C-alpha positions in Angstrom: 106.3 -36.7 96.6 107.3 -38.2 93.2 106.7 -38.3 89.7 107.6 -40.4 86.8 107.9 -39.0 83.2 107.6 -41.0 80.0 110.0 -39.9 77.4 110.4 -41.8 74.3 113.0 -39.6 72.6 116.3 -39.1 74.4 117.3 -36.2 72.1 114.0 -34.2 72.3 113.2 -35.0 75.5 109.4 -34.6 75.0 107.4 -35.6 77.9 104.5 -37.9 76.7 102.7 -38.3 80.4 103.6 -38.1 83.9 102.5 -40.2 86.7 102.9 -39.4 90.5 101.4 -38.1 93.6 99.3 -35.0 92.7 99.3 -32.3 95.3 95.9 -30.6 96.4 96.6 -27.7 94.2 96.4 -29.7 91.1 98.4 -31.4 88.4 101.3 -29.0 88.6 102.2 -29.7 92.4 103.6 -32.9 93.8 101.6 -34.4 96.8 103.3 -36.0 99.7 103.9 -39.9 99.7 103.3 -40.7 103.4 103.1 -44.1 105.3 100.7 -43.8 108.3 102.1 -44.8 111.5 100.9 -48.2 112.8 99.5 -46.9 115.9 97.2 -44.6 113.9 96.1 -47.4 111.6 95.2 -49.4 114.6 93.2 -46.6 116.2 91.1 -46.1 113.1 90.5 -49.9 112.6 89.3 -50.0 116.1 87.1 -47.4 115.8 85.6 -48.4 112.5 82.3 -50.3 112.3 80.2 -51.3 109.2 78.8 -48.2 107.6 81.4 -45.7 109.1 84.5 -44.1 107.9 87.1 -42.9 110.2 89.8 -40.3 109.3 92.9 -39.1 111.0 94.0 -36.0 109.5 97.1 -33.7 110.2 97.0 -29.9 111.0 97.0 -29.0 107.2 93.9 -31.2 106.6 96.1 -33.9 104.9 95.1 -37.6 105.3 97.3 -39.5 107.7 95.1 -42.6 107.5 91.5 -43.7 106.9 89.6 -46.8 107.4 86.1 -47.9 106.7 83.4 -47.3 104.2 80.1 -45.3 104.3 78.5 -48.0 102.0 79.0 -51.1 104.0 76.4 -52.6 106.3 74.6 -49.7 107.8 71.4 -49.7 105.7 71.4 -53.5 104.7 71.7 -54.5 108.3 69.1 -52.0 109.5 66.6 -52.9 106.5 67.0 -56.9 106.8 63.9 -58.2 108.4 63.7 -60.4 111.3 63.6 -64.0 109.9 61.7 -65.3 113.1 57.8 -64.1 112.8 57.1 -64.2 116.6 53.7 -63.0 116.4 50.6 -62.2 114.2 51.9 -58.6 113.3 55.4 -60.3 112.3 53.7 -62.8 110.1 51.6 -60.3 108.7 54.7 -58.0 107.8 56.3 -61.1 106.2 53.4 -61.9 103.9 52.8 -58.2 103.0 56.4 -57.2 102.6 56.3 -57.9 98.8 53.4 -55.6 98.5 55.1 -53.0 100.5 58.2 -53.2 98.3 55.9 -52.7 95.2 54.0 -49.7 96.7 56.4 -47.8 99.0 59.6 -46.5 97.6 62.8 -48.2 99.0 64.9 -46.6 101.5 67.8 -45.0 99.7 71.1 -46.6 99.7 74.6 -45.2 98.9 75.3 -46.0 95.3 79.2 -44.9 95.4 81.6 -44.2 97.9 82.1 -40.4 98.2 85.7 -39.2 98.1 87.3 -42.7 98.4 90.8 -41.5 97.5 90.6 -37.8 98.7 94.1 -36.6 100.1 92.4 -34.0 102.1 89.4 -33.9 104.4 86.9 -31.6 102.8 84.4 -31.3 105.5 84.1 -28.0 107.5 84.2 -30.0 110.8 88.1 -30.3 110.3 88.6 -26.5 111.0 86.7 -26.6 114.3 88.4 -29.8 115.3 92.1 -28.5 114.3 91.3 -25.2 116.4 90.8 -27.6 119.5 86.8 -27.9 119.6 84.9 -31.2 119.5 82.2 -30.6 116.6 79.5 -32.5 114.8 78.0 -31.4 111.3 76.3 -32.7 108.5 76.5 -32.4 104.7 74.2 -33.4 101.8 75.5 -35.9 99.3 75.0 -34.6 95.8 72.3 -36.4 93.7 70.9 -38.5 96.6 68.6 -37.8 99.6 71.3 -39.0 101.9 73.5 -36.9 104.3 76.8 -37.6 106.0 76.9 -37.1 109.6 80.5 -36.2 110.9 82.0 -35.8 114.2 85.4 -34.5 114.7 87.7 -34.6 117.9 91.0 -32.8 118.2 94.3 -34.8 118.8 96.4 -33.0 121.5 100.1 -33.4 122.3 102.0 -31.3 124.8 99.1 -28.6 125.0 98.8 -28.2 121.2 96.5 -29.9 118.5 98.5 -32.1 116.1 95.7 -33.3 114.2 92.0 -34.5 114.4 90.0 -37.6 114.3 86.8 -37.7 112.1 84.0 -40.3 112.1 81.4 -40.1 109.3 78.3 -42.2 108.8 75.3 -41.5 106.5 71.8 -41.4 107.2 71.0 -44.6 105.2 70.6 -46.5 108.5 68.0 -44.2 109.8 66.1 -44.2 106.6 66.0 -48.0 106.4 64.6 -48.1 110.2 62.1 -45.5 109.2 61.1 -47.7 106.2 60.6 -50.8 108.6 58.7 -48.8 111.0 56.3 -47.5 108.4 55.8 -51.2 107.1 55.0 -52.3 110.7 52.5 -49.4 111.1 50.9 -50.5 107.8 50.6 -54.2 109.0 49.2 -53.0 112.3 46.6 -50.6 110.6 45.6 -53.6 108.1 45.4 -55.9 110.9 
């Protein structure tokens, strides 16, 4: 870890501020400054897709590398209407979509990226994965109707767990698809 102290008076040596890597215990401890292995970075980039976040964590739950975003893509892609009105129902949906937007509550979207710079993975899936089990779980995002779905898999080397890979995704895509289905059923019913 590292820390830089701002000292203006060389005699009194009063520290005005400290900037550095903060440990998970709080401001009194130094965190570790690490450079992820290029192979790990390549793995998480290959696993990431829009709307997912991939973590590789060490046995102490510290972040080795992370890629992706829970905000990107998922809900927006699922909520995008098909631009080719093929049949009568598709044309009716296209005409009635402004009315649906007015009457139906919109599918929730993620307004912020949760834990964008967390040095430790906080989900409970990490414990099981670091003990050698493949596990999935879900947790509610505070202040939103969305949940984060997470799946964790241990990383083995010479018969021992050396870390875990965790893939996360929100329920925003599912809720956007549900919104489109409700609109389609309303169009069918009105037709």
